[in-house]
DOGU-732751 format. One record per residue (C-alpha): residue number from 1; residue in three letters; x, y, z. Coordinates in steps of 0.5 Angstrom, whole numbers, padded with zeros to 4 digits. Example, Ala and Ser with C-alpha at 12.3 -4.5 7.8 and 13.67 -1.06 7.14 Angstrom:
<pabas>
@n:1 | res:ALA | X:0025 | Y:-0009 | Z:0016 .
@n:2 | res:SER | X:0027 | Y:-0002 | Z:0014 .
</pabas>
This chain:
<pabas>
@n:1 | res:MET | X:0032 | Y:0051 | Z:-0002 .
@n:2 | res:ILE | X:0038 | Y:0048 | Z:-0002 .
@n:3 | res:SER | X:0035 | Y:0042 | Z:-0005 .
@n:4 | res:LYS | X:0032 | Y:0045 | Z:-0010 .
@n:5 | res:GLN | X:0038 | Y:0049 | Z:-0012 .
@n:6 | res:ALA | X:0042 | Y:0042 | Z:-0012 .
@n:7 | res:GLY | X:0036 | Y:0039 | Z:-0016 .
@n:8 | res:ALA | X:0037 | Y:0045 | Z:-0021 .
@n:9 | res:MET | X:0044 | Y:0044 | Z:-0022 .
@n:10 | res:ASP | X:0043 | Y:0037 | Z:-0023 .
@n:11 | res:ASP | X:0038 | Y:0039 | Z:-0028 .
@n:12 | res:ALA | X:0043 | Y:0044 | Z:-0032 .
@n:13 | res:ALA | X:0049 | Y:0039 | Z:-0032 .
@n:14 | res:ALA | X:0044 | Y:0033 | Z:-0035 .
@n:15 | res:ALA | X:0042 | Y:0039 | Z:-0040 .
@n:16 | res:ALA | X:0049 | Y:0041 | Z:-0042 .
@n:17 | res:GLU | X:0051 | Y:0034 | Z:-0042 .
@n:18 | res:SER | X:0046 | Y:0032 | Z:-0048 .
@n:19 | res:ILE | X:0048 | Y:0039 | Z:-0052 .
@n:20 | res:SER | X:0055 | Y:0036 | Z:-0052 .
@n:21 | res:GLY | X:0052 | Y:0029 | Z:-0054 .
@n:22 | res:ILE | X:0049 | Y:0033 | Z:-0060 .
@n:23 | res:PHE | X:0055 | Y:0036 | Z:-0062 .
@n:24 | res:ARG | X:0059 | Y:0030 | Z:-0062 .
@n:25 | res:ALA | X:0054 | Y:0026 | Z:-0066 .
@n:26 | res:MET | X:0054 | Y:0032 | Z:-0071 .
@n:27 | res:LYS | X:0061 | Y:0031 | Z:-0071 .
@n:28 | res:LEU | X:0063 | Y:0038 | Z:-0069 .
@n:29 | res:PRO | X:0067 | Y:0037 | Z:-0063 .
@n:30 | res:LYS | X:0069 | Y:0044 | Z:-0062 .
@n:31 | res:LEU | X:0062 | Y:0045 | Z:-0059 .
@n:32 | res:ALA | X:0062 | Y:0038 | Z:-0056 .
@n:33 | res:ASP | X:0065 | Y:0041 | Z:-0050 .
@n:34 | res:THR | X:0061 | Y:0040 | Z:-0044 .
@n:35 | res:ASP | X:0064 | Y:0046 | Z:-0040 .
@n:36 | res:LEU | X:0062 | Y:0051 | Z:-0045 .
@n:37 | res:TYR | X:0055 | Y:0051 | Z:-0043 .
@n:38 | res:LEU | X:0056 | Y:0049 | Z:-0035 .
@n:39 | res:GLY | X:0054 | Y:0056 | Z:-0031 .
@n:40 | res:MET | X:0048 | Y:0057 | Z:-0036 .
@n:41 | res:PRO | X:0041 | Y:0058 | Z:-0034 .
@n:42 | res:LEU | X:0037 | Y:0052 | Z:-0034 .
@n:43 | res:SER | X:0032 | Y:0055 | Z:-0038 .
@n:44 | res:MET | X:0037 | Y:0057 | Z:-0044 .
@n:45 | res:LEU | X:0040 | Y:0050 | Z:-0043 .
@n:46 | res:GLU | X:0033 | Y:0048 | Z:-0045 .
@n:47 | res:ASN | X:0032 | Y:0052 | Z:-0050 .
@n:48 | res:LEU | X:0038 | Y:0050 | Z:-0054 .
@n:49 | res:HIS | X:0037 | Y:0043 | Z:-0053 .
@n:50 | res:GLY | X:0030 | Y:0044 | Z:-0056 .
@n:51 | res:ALA | X:0033 | Y:0047 | Z:-0062 .
@n:52 | res:LEU | X:0039 | Y:0042 | Z:-0063 .
@n:53 | res:CYS | X:0034 | Y:0036 | Z:-0062 .
@n:54 | res:GLU | X:0029 | Y:0040 | Z:-0068 .
@n:55 | res:GLN | X:0036 | Y:0041 | Z:-0072 .
@n:56 | res:GLN | X:0038 | Y:0034 | Z:-0071 .
@n:57 | res:SER | X:0031 | Y:0031 | Z:-0074 .
@n:58 | res:GLU | X:0031 | Y:0035 | Z:-0079 .
@n:59 | res:ASP | X:0038 | Y:0033 | Z:-0081 .
@n:60 | res:ASP | X:0036 | Y:0026 | Z:-0080 .
@n:61 | res:GLU | X:0031 | Y:0026 | Z:-0085 .
@n:62 | res:LYS | X:0035 | Y:0029 | Z:-0090 .
@n:63 | res:LYS | X:0040 | Y:0024 | Z:-0089 .
@n:64 | res:PHE | X:0034 | Y:0018 | Z:-0090 .
@n:65 | res:LEU | X:0032 | Y:0022 | Z:-0097 .
@n:66 | res:ASN | X:0038 | Y:0022 | Z:-0100 .
@n:67 | res:ARG | X:0039 | Y:0015 | Z:-0098 .
@n:68 | res:MET | X:0033 | Y:0012 | Z:-0100 .
@n:69 | res:LYS | X:0034 | Y:0016 | Z:-0107 .
@n:70 | res:TYR | X:0040 | Y:0013 | Z:-0107 .
@n:71 | res:ALA | X:0039 | Y:0006 | Z:-0106 .
@n:72 | res:GLY | X:0033 | Y:0006 | Z:-0111 .
@n:73 | res:ILE | X:0027 | Y:0008 | Z:-0107 .
@n:74 | res:PHE | X:0023 | Y:0014 | Z:-0109 .
@n:75 | res:ARG | X:0017 | Y:0014 | Z:-0104 .
@n:76 | res:GLU | X:0018 | Y:0012 | Z:-0097 .
@n:77 | res:ARG | X:0012 | Y:0006 | Z:-0095 .
@n:78 | res:ALA | X:0011 | Y:0005 | Z:-0088 .
@n:79 | res:ALA | X:0009 | Y:-0002 | Z:-0084 .
@n:80 | res:ASP | X:0002 | Y:0001 | Z:-0083 .
@n:81 | res:THR | X:0000 | Y:0001 | Z:-0091 .
@n:82 | res:PHE | X:0001 | Y:-0006 | Z:-0091 .
@n:83 | res:LYS | X:-0006 | Y:-0009 | Z:-0089 .
@n:84 | res:TRP | X:-0007 | Y:-0016 | Z:-0088 .
@n:85 | res:ASP | X:-0010 | Y:-0022 | Z:-0084 .
@n:86 | res:ASP | X:-0011 | Y:-0029 | Z:-0083 .
@n:87 | res:ASP | X:-0015 | Y:-0030 | Z:-0089 .
@n:88 | res:THR | X:-0011 | Y:-0025 | Z:-0094 .
@n:89 | res:TYR | X:-0005 | Y:-0030 | Z:-0095 .
@n:90 | res:PRO | X:-0008 | Y:-0037 | Z:-0094 .
@n:91 | res:VAL | X:-0002 | Y:-0041 | Z:-0095 .
@n:92 | res:ALA | X:0003 | Y:-0037 | Z:-0092 .
@n:93 | res:GLU | X:0007 | Y:-0039 | Z:-0087 .
@n:94 | res:PRO | X:0004 | Y:-0036 | Z:-0080 .
@n:95 | res:GLY | X:0008 | Y:-0031 | Z:-0077 .
@n:96 | res:ALA | X:0013 | Y:-0030 | Z:-0083 .
@n:97 | res:ILE | X:0010 | Y:-0023 | Z:-0085 .
@n:98 | res:GLU | X:0012 | Y:-0021 | Z:-0078 .
@n:99 | res:GLU | X:0018 | Y:-0024 | Z:-0078 .
@n:100 | res:ALA | X:0020 | Y:-0020 | Z:-0084 .
@n:101 | res:LEU | X:0018 | Y:-0014 | Z:-0083 .
@n:102 | res:SER | X:0021 | Y:-0014 | Z:-0076 .
@n:103 | res:ILE | X:0027 | Y:-0014 | Z:-0080 .
@n:104 | res:GLY | X:0031 | Y:-0018 | Z:-0075 .
@n:105 | res:PHE | X:0033 | Y:-0023 | Z:-0081 .
@n:106 | res:ILE | X:0038 | Y:-0017 | Z:-0084 .
@n:107 | res:ARG | X:0042 | Y:-0017 | Z:-0077 .
@n:108 | res:GLN | X:0041 | Y:-0025 | Z:-0077 .
@n:109 | res:LEU | X:0045 | Y:-0025 | Z:-0085 .
@n:110 | res:ARG | X:0039 | Y:-0029 | Z:-0087 .
@n:111 | res:SER | X:0035 | Y:-0027 | Z:-0094 .
@n:112 | res:LEU | X:0028 | Y:-0027 | Z:-0096 .
@n:113 | res:ILE | X:0024 | Y:-0029 | Z:-0102 .
@n:114 | res:VAL | X:0017 | Y:-0026 | Z:-0103 .
@n:115 | res:ALA | X:0013 | Y:-0031 | Z:-0108 .
@n:116 | res:GLY | X:0006 | Y:-0030 | Z:-0111 .
@n:117 | res:PRO | X:0001 | Y:-0027 | Z:-0116 .
@n:118 | res:PRO | X:0001 | Y:-0019 | Z:-0119 .
@n:119 | res:GLY | X:-0002 | Y:-0015 | Z:-0114 .
@n:120 | res:ALA | X:-0001 | Y:-0019 | Z:-0108 .
@n:121 | res:GLY | X:0003 | Y:-0014 | Z:-0105 .
@n:122 | res:LYS | X:0010 | Y:-0017 | Z:-0106 .
@n:123 | res:THR | X:0013 | Y:-0010 | Z:-0108 .
@n:124 | res:LEU | X:0010 | Y:-0006 | Z:-0102 .
@n:125 | res:LEU | X:0012 | Y:-0011 | Z:-0097 .
@n:126 | res:ALA | X:0020 | Y:-0011 | Z:-0100 .
@n:127 | res:THR | X:0020 | Y:-0003 | Z:-0100 .
@n:128 | res:ILE | X:0017 | Y:-0003 | Z:-0093 .
@n:129 | res:ILE | X:0023 | Y:-0007 | Z:-0091 .
@n:130 | res:ALA | X:0028 | Y:-0004 | Z:-0095 .
@n:131 | res:CYS | X:0026 | Y:0003 | Z:-0092 .
@n:132 | res:LYS | X:0026 | Y:0000 | Z:-0085 .
@n:133 | res:ALA | X:0033 | Y:-0002 | Z:-0086 .
@n:134 | res:ILE | X:0035 | Y:0005 | Z:-0089 .
@n:135 | res:ARG | X:0032 | Y:0008 | Z:-0082 .
@n:136 | res:ALA | X:0036 | Y:0003 | Z:-0078 .
@n:137 | res:GLY | X:0043 | Y:0004 | Z:-0082 .
@n:138 | res:PHE | X:0043 | Y:-0001 | Z:-0087 .
@n:139 | res:SER | X:0046 | Y:0000 | Z:-0094 .
@n:140 | res:VAL | X:0040 | Y:-0002 | Z:-0099 .
@n:141 | res:HIS | X:0041 | Y:-0003 | Z:-0107 .
@n:142 | res:TYR | X:0034 | Y:-0004 | Z:-0110 .
@n:143 | res:ARG | X:0033 | Y:-0006 | Z:-0117 .
@n:144 | res:THR | X:0029 | Y:-0011 | Z:-0121 .
@n:145 | res:ALA | X:0032 | Y:-0017 | Z:-0123 .
@n:146 | res:HIS | X:0031 | Y:-0015 | Z:-0131 .
@n:147 | res:ASP | X:0035 | Y:-0008 | Z:-0129 .
@n:148 | res:ILE | X:0041 | Y:-0012 | Z:-0126 .
@n:149 | res:ALA | X:0042 | Y:-0016 | Z:-0131 .
@n:150 | res:THR | X:0043 | Y:-0011 | Z:-0136 .
@n:151 | res:GLU | X:0047 | Y:-0007 | Z:-0132 .
@n:152 | res:LEU | X:0052 | Y:-0013 | Z:-0131 .
@n:153 | res:ARG | X:0052 | Y:-0014 | Z:-0139 .
@n:154 | res:GLU | X:0053 | Y:-0007 | Z:-0140 .
@n:155 | res:ALA | X:0059 | Y:-0007 | Z:-0135 .
@n:156 | res:LYS | X:0062 | Y:-0013 | Z:-0138 .
@n:157 | res:SER | X:0062 | Y:-0009 | Z:-0145 .
@n:158 | res:GLY | X:0064 | Y:-0003 | Z:-0142 .
@n:159 | res:LYS | X:0070 | Y:-0007 | Z:-0138 .
@n:160 | res:THR | X:0067 | Y:-0005 | Z:-0131 .
@n:161 | res:LEU | X:0065 | Y:-0012 | Z:-0130 .
@n:162 | res:THR | X:0069 | Y:-0012 | Z:-0123 .
@n:163 | res:GLY | X:0066 | Y:-0005 | Z:-0120 .
@n:164 | res:CYS | X:0060 | Y:-0007 | Z:-0122 .
@n:165 | res:ILE | X:0059 | Y:-0014 | Z:-0118 .
@n:166 | res:LYS | X:0063 | Y:-0011 | Z:-0112 .
@n:167 | res:LYS | X:0058 | Y:-0006 | Z:-0111 .
@n:168 | res:LEU | X:0052 | Y:-0011 | Z:-0111 .
@n:169 | res:GLN | X:0056 | Y:-0015 | Z:-0107 .
@n:170 | res:ALA | X:0057 | Y:-0009 | Z:-0102 .
@n:171 | res:ARG | X:0051 | Y:-0007 | Z:-0100 .
@n:172 | res:ASP | X:0048 | Y:-0010 | Z:-0093 .
@n:173 | res:VAL | X:0041 | Y:-0011 | Z:-0097 .
@n:174 | res:LEU | X:0040 | Y:-0012 | Z:-0104 .
@n:175 | res:VAL | X:0033 | Y:-0012 | Z:-0107 .
@n:176 | res:VAL | X:0031 | Y:-0016 | Z:-0113 .
@n:177 | res:GLU | X:0025 | Y:-0015 | Z:-0115 .
@n:178 | res:ASP | X:0021 | Y:-0019 | Z:-0121 .
@n:179 | res:VAL | X:0026 | Y:-0024 | Z:-0121 .
@n:180 | res:THR | X:0023 | Y:-0029 | Z:-0126 .
@n:181 | res:PHE | X:0022 | Y:-0023 | Z:-0132 .
@n:182 | res:ALA | X:0029 | Y:-0023 | Z:-0132 .
@n:183 | res:THR | X:0033 | Y:-0027 | Z:-0137 .
@n:184 | res:PHE | X:0041 | Y:-0028 | Z:-0137 .
@n:185 | res:ASP | X:0045 | Y:-0030 | Z:-0142 .
@n:186 | res:LYS | X:0052 | Y:-0035 | Z:-0140 .
@n:187 | res:PRO | X:0057 | Y:-0029 | Z:-0138 .
@n:188 | res:THR | X:0052 | Y:-0025 | Z:-0134 .
@n:189 | res:ALA | X:0049 | Y:-0031 | Z:-0131 .
@n:190 | res:GLN | X:0056 | Y:-0033 | Z:-0129 .
@n:191 | res:ALA | X:0056 | Y:-0025 | Z:-0126 .
@n:192 | res:PHE | X:0050 | Y:-0025 | Z:-0122 .
@n:193 | res:ILE | X:0052 | Y:-0032 | Z:-0119 .
@n:194 | res:SER | X:0059 | Y:-0029 | Z:-0117 .
@n:195 | res:VAL | X:0055 | Y:-0023 | Z:-0113 .
@n:196 | res:MET | X:0050 | Y:-0028 | Z:-0110 .
@n:197 | res:ASP | X:0056 | Y:-0032 | Z:-0107 .
@n:198 | res:LYS | X:0060 | Y:-0027 | Z:-0104 .
@n:199 | res:ARG | X:0053 | Y:-0025 | Z:-0101 .
@n:200 | res:TYR | X:0051 | Y:-0032 | Z:-0098 .
@n:201 | res:GLY | X:0052 | Y:-0032 | Z:-0091 .
@n:202 | res:ARG | X:0055 | Y:-0025 | Z:-0091 .
@n:203 | res:LYS | X:0049 | Y:-0020 | Z:-0093 .
@n:204 | res:THR | X:0042 | Y:-0021 | Z:-0094 .
@n:205 | res:THR | X:0038 | Y:-0021 | Z:-0101 .
@n:206 | res:ILE | X:0031 | Y:-0020 | Z:-0102 .
@n:207 | res:ILE | X:0027 | Y:-0023 | Z:-0107 .
@n:208 | res:THR | X:0021 | Y:-0022 | Z:-0111 .
@n:209 | res:SER | X:0017 | Y:-0027 | Z:-0115 .
@n:210 | res:ASN | X:0011 | Y:-0027 | Z:-0119 .
@n:211 | res:GLY | X:0013 | Y:-0034 | Z:-0122 .
@n:212 | res:ASN | X:0016 | Y:-0040 | Z:-0120 .
@n:213 | res:ILE | X:0024 | Y:-0039 | Z:-0118 .
@n:214 | res:ASN | X:0025 | Y:-0047 | Z:-0120 .
@n:215 | res:GLU | X:0023 | Y:-0045 | Z:-0127 .
@n:216 | res:TRP | X:0026 | Y:-0039 | Z:-0128 .
@n:217 | res:ALA | X:0033 | Y:-0042 | Z:-0125 .
@n:218 | res:ALA | X:0032 | Y:-0048 | Z:-0130 .
@n:219 | res:SER | X:0032 | Y:-0043 | Z:-0136 .
@n:220 | res:PHE | X:0039 | Y:-0041 | Z:-0134 .
@n:221 | res:PRO | X:0044 | Y:-0043 | Z:-0140 .
@n:222 | res:ASP | X:0048 | Y:-0048 | Z:-0135 .
@n:223 | res:GLY | X:0043 | Y:-0053 | Z:-0130 .
@n:224 | res:ALA | X:0049 | Y:-0052 | Z:-0125 .
@n:225 | res:MET | X:0048 | Y:-0045 | Z:-0125 .
@n:226 | res:GLY | X:0041 | Y:-0045 | Z:-0124 .
@n:227 | res:SER | X:0042 | Y:-0050 | Z:-0118 .
@n:228 | res:ALA | X:0047 | Y:-0046 | Z:-0115 .
@n:229 | res:VAL | X:0043 | Y:-0039 | Z:-0115 .
@n:230 | res:LEU | X:0037 | Y:-0043 | Z:-0113 .
@n:231 | res:GLY | X:0042 | Y:-0046 | Z:-0107 .
@n:232 | res:ARG | X:0044 | Y:-0039 | Z:-0104 .
@n:233 | res:PHE | X:0036 | Y:-0037 | Z:-0105 .
@n:234 | res:TYR | X:0033 | Y:-0042 | Z:-0101 .
@n:235 | res:GLU | X:0039 | Y:-0044 | Z:-0095 .
@n:236 | res:ASP | X:0036 | Y:-0041 | Z:-0089 .
@n:237 | res:ALA | X:0032 | Y:-0036 | Z:-0092 .
@n:238 | res:ILE | X:0024 | Y:-0033 | Z:-0090 .
@n:239 | res:LEU | X:0019 | Y:-0035 | Z:-0095 .
@n:240 | res:ILE | X:0013 | Y:-0032 | Z:-0096 .
@n:241 | res:ASN | X:0008 | Y:-0035 | Z:-0100 .
@n:242 | res:MET | X:0003 | Y:-0030 | Z:-0103 .
@n:243 | res:ASN | X:-0001 | Y:-0035 | Z:-0108 .
@n:244 | res:GLY | X:-0008 | Y:-0035 | Z:-0107 .
@n:245 | res:ALA | X:-0009 | Y:-0028 | Z:-0105 .
@n:246 | res:GLU | X:-0013 | Y:-0023 | Z:-0108 .
@n:247 | res:ASP | X:-0010 | Y:-0018 | Z:-0113 .
@n:248 | res:MET | X:-0010 | Y:-0011 | Z:-0108 .
@n:249 | res:ARG | X:-0009 | Y:-0006 | Z:-0114 .
@n:250 | res:LEU | X:-0015 | Y:-0009 | Z:-0117 .
@n:251 | res:LYS | X:-0019 | Y:-0009 | Z:-0111 .
@n:252 | res:LYS | X:-0017 | Y:-0002 | Z:-0110 .
@n:253 | res:ALA | X:-0019 | Y:0000 | Z:-0116 .
@n:254 | res:LYS | X:-0026 | Y:-0003 | Z:-0116 .
@n:255 | res:GLY | X:-0027 | Y:0000 | Z:-0110 .
@n:256 | res:ARG | X:-0025 | Y:0007 | Z:-0112 .
@n:257 | res:LEU | X:-0030 | Y:0006 | Z:-0118 .
@n:258 | res:CYS | X:-0036 | Y:0003 | Z:-0114 .
@n:259 | res:GLY | X:-0035 | Y:0010 | Z:-0109 .
@n:260 | res:SER | X:-0035 | Y:0014 | Z:-0116 .
@n:261 | res:ARG | X:-0041 | Y:0010 | Z:-0118 .
@n:262 | res:ALA | X:-0045 | Y:0011 | Z:-0111 .
@n:263 | res:GLY | X:-0043 | Y:0018 | Z:-0111 .
@n:264 | res:SER | X:-0046 | Y:0020 | Z:-0118 .
@n:265 | res:GLY | X:-0052 | Y:0016 | Z:-0116 .
@n:266 | res:ASP | X:-0053 | Y:0020 | Z:-0110 .
@n:267 | res:GLU | X:-0052 | Y:0026 | Z:-0114 .
@n:268 | res:GLY | X:-0057 | Y:0024 | Z:-0118 .
@n:269 | res:GLY | X:-0062 | Y:0022 | Z:-0113 .
@n:270 | res:ALA | X:-0061 | Y:0029 | Z:-0110 .
@n:271 | res:ARG | X:-0063 | Y:0033 | Z:-0117 .
@n:272 | res:ALA | X:-0069 | Y:0029 | Z:-0118 .
</pabas>
């Protein structure tokens, strides 16, 4: 009997401490005093703990959705939506996709370049990694290269360029989509290089490219600018080469179309 009572007291003390920890995490210090819960029946403590855990989970999900929207991502994509095998990306370096999905490279302050044709899965992979980064507590900014170039041009015109550059420099993870579709004039290119320069070795930048990044950099107003950008993109970055992959969007559309036709045929047969 004494042993059971002692065990119950230990369980109650552990539950009280856990409840206090949740209130501390919620930044409610007045409710985080463990002494408030000592002496309460274990069943009551367990019910309170369960309710708090549920509330904390709901609050965390709301925060995640707000941070995701603030980052420029409007739909979470989970890792299990990205499906591939050894034949999907024939020229990709073995293990590169797994390494990218682990997001360990973000903690190492390394960058990621994903290159390949339209429909290969570049955006899906980048979005999954960005969402995982947000859930892990990293700040993220997700934009197309065209949008970034436009933001920088407009900021320069409106005399807010310094603030715009600082915002792009500050995020833990900057995702630059479709980099080869963006055109930079000389002032905008200089601002973009300033962003990349400050991020170099300090933050993670994720680049997706439909074409050859070397050719895109060569189109910069100044050859030295292009070389500077390339240096900051490629240095110590993970490179995932998706060239040679099948267009996933087209494949999915064909699958739906074939399924629809098959269904129509079955219905016709039933009617006959």
